[in-house]
Structure formats: C-alpha cells, structure tokens
C-alpha positions, 0 to 999 in steps of 0.5 A: 520420474524423480528419484527417491533422493530427489523427492526427499530433498524437495520435500525438505526444501518445501517444508523449510519454506513453509516454516519461514512463511509461517514465521513471517505470517506470525510476525505480520499478524502481531504488527497488523493488530497494532497498525490496525488499532492506530488507524482506527484511532487516527481516522476520526481526527483526520476526518474532522480535520478534512471536514474543518478544511472544507468548512473554511474553504466554503467560507473563504473567497475563491481568489486564494491559490490554495482554494481556487488554484492556478493555471495548471502547468505542473502537477506533482504526484506523491506515491506511498508504497512499502519498503518491502515486498512479499505482500501480494499486490499491495505495492503493485496496485498503488503503482499501477494507479499512479502510472494510470494517472500520470498517463492521463495528466501527462498530456495536459501538464508537466509531471513531477514525482515524489516517492515514499517507500523503496518499492516506489523508488525502484519502480520510478528509477527503473523507468527513468522518472526523475524524483523530486523527493525520496523517503524510505526506511519507515513505512512499516512503522511510520511516525508523525515527524516523517509525515510532517517532513513529507507534508512540508515538502509537498506544501513547499512545492506549491508555495514555491510554484514548483507545483500547481496541483499536488496529488497523493496516491496511497492504499486505504486500509479496509481489511486484511484482505482488501486495500483500495488504492486512493487518489486524493488532491491535496492542494488546491483544497478540493471542496465538495458540492453540497448534497442533500438537506443536511449539507444545505442546512450546514452551509446555511449555518456556516453563513452565520460563522465569523472567522478571526482572523478572516477565512483566507488567513485561517486557510493559509495557516490550516492548509499545511497542517491539513496536508500533514494530517492527510499524509500521516493518515495515508502512512498509517493506512499504508502500514496497516494495509502492508502488514495485512497484505503480507499476513494474507500472502504468507498464509497463502504461501504456507498453505500452498507449501504444505499442500505441495509437501503432501503431494510430493510425499504421496509421489515419494510413497508411490515411488517407494512402493514401485521400487519395492514391487520391482525388487519383489518381482526380481526376487521371485523371478530369481527364485523361479530361475533357481527352481527351474535350474 
C-alpha cells in the first residue's frame, strides 16, 4: 500500500492536472462559441453556392472535363485536420476515413495527398506518404485567404492534369459532442439526380433559363470559386468541431481527475486511520506491559 507521503504527492499532481484541463476547457468554450457562430453564418452562403453550381452543371453540356471528368488515372485527396490534439477522436476519425478511402481507390488509380493541419502532416509522413501540398498553423482560426490558397492549389492540380479527381475529407460540425467525417468530391463537379416533384419542377424551370455567356463558360469561371467556398466551409466546420471536441474532452478529463483525487483522498484517510489505530494499539500494548511488570 502506498505511503501517506506518496498519496499526498499523487493527490497534488492530480489536482494540478485538473486545474490545467479546466483552464483548457474554459478557453475552448470561448473559442467554440465564436467558431460555432461563424459556421452558422457561413452555411447558407455555402449551400447557395453549391446549389448554384448544380444548376449550372445541369444546364451545361456533359463534354466539359469539369463536369464529365476524364479517365481516372490519378486521384488527389485533401485531408483537413487540426494542428493540435487533446480533442478526443476529432482528428483520428478524419484520418481513419481518409485511410479507408485511399485503400479503396488505391487499387484503381494512383493517389496524391494534400494535408492541412499538423496532425494530418504527421500522420502521412509517419506512413511515408508523399504530400503534394502542406498547410499548417491556422486551423483553430481559419481565414478565407488560406481557403483561397488551398482551393486554387486543388483546382490547379486538376487543370494541370496532375489530378483527374479531387476529394475533400473533413469533419462536419453537428454539435460540441458530435463531428461527422465527410468525404466530398470537389472536381469534377458531382451532379445530384433529381428526386421528387419539387426537383423535377426545378429542372423544368431551368430549361427556360439562358446563360450569358454559355453555361460551359460560366462553369469554368464558377468552379474555382465553388472549390474555394467548399474548402472555406470545411475549414470553418473543422474549427468549430475542434474547439467543441476539445472542450468536451477537457471537461471529461477534469471530471476524471476530480474523481481520482477523491478516491486518492479516501485512500489517504484510510491509511491515516490505519496508522493511528496501529499507534494506539502499540501504546496500549506498551501500557499493558508496564502494568504487568
């Protein structure tokens, strides 16, 4: 059984850890509220851009590589993670989804990899995966300039025929407790099949729309902006998810540390009582020996 001194030392260490995790939880809570507000404001714009992209793609001819694609010989996957850990399974689930997708597509085509976030960079370099582009140092507070840089790099890979398909893997923010890994094909533009009466009616209305210039030219101009917007939204989703996951993880760590401190305190009290009881027994035994003598 541990001595009283060892138990006191352990209790002090655990309480210090609880103070650190509680401080991290507080900081993450403040950042989380700001990131959550940014996500909610940006989602309507991103949804409208994606919807507009689908509308133009339906009207354009299927000959454009941006729409119909090319023969798939090389696929580039862009994985977005955080720069820091202490966020539960936030980074692991995105990296696991990427690894699963690479295993599926690796048998069909050559693979290229783009990594955003130090966790993704470390993950792929440890596995000797060559990285096309690396972006770090901004994941907790992303900017549109960084999203534009990543978006232009991904579009450039397709335009230079260094990639025949470009995919994006990131965490979609749903709540502080839930972040869902998402795999999205950015280029060629994935058109959705019309479903239901409303979609069919919408397609009928699109038949009467005229584009100036033609839909193919509009598509070429719109795709880079579409890619930038999707990357920007993914970065915002990832930032909110990161702070939410870290806030939750630190809360759990603080609760566990406090519970452990209580258990150690209980053990220390029992050890102290046992020590006092032993001393009393020794004193009583000594008194009996003196009385007998």
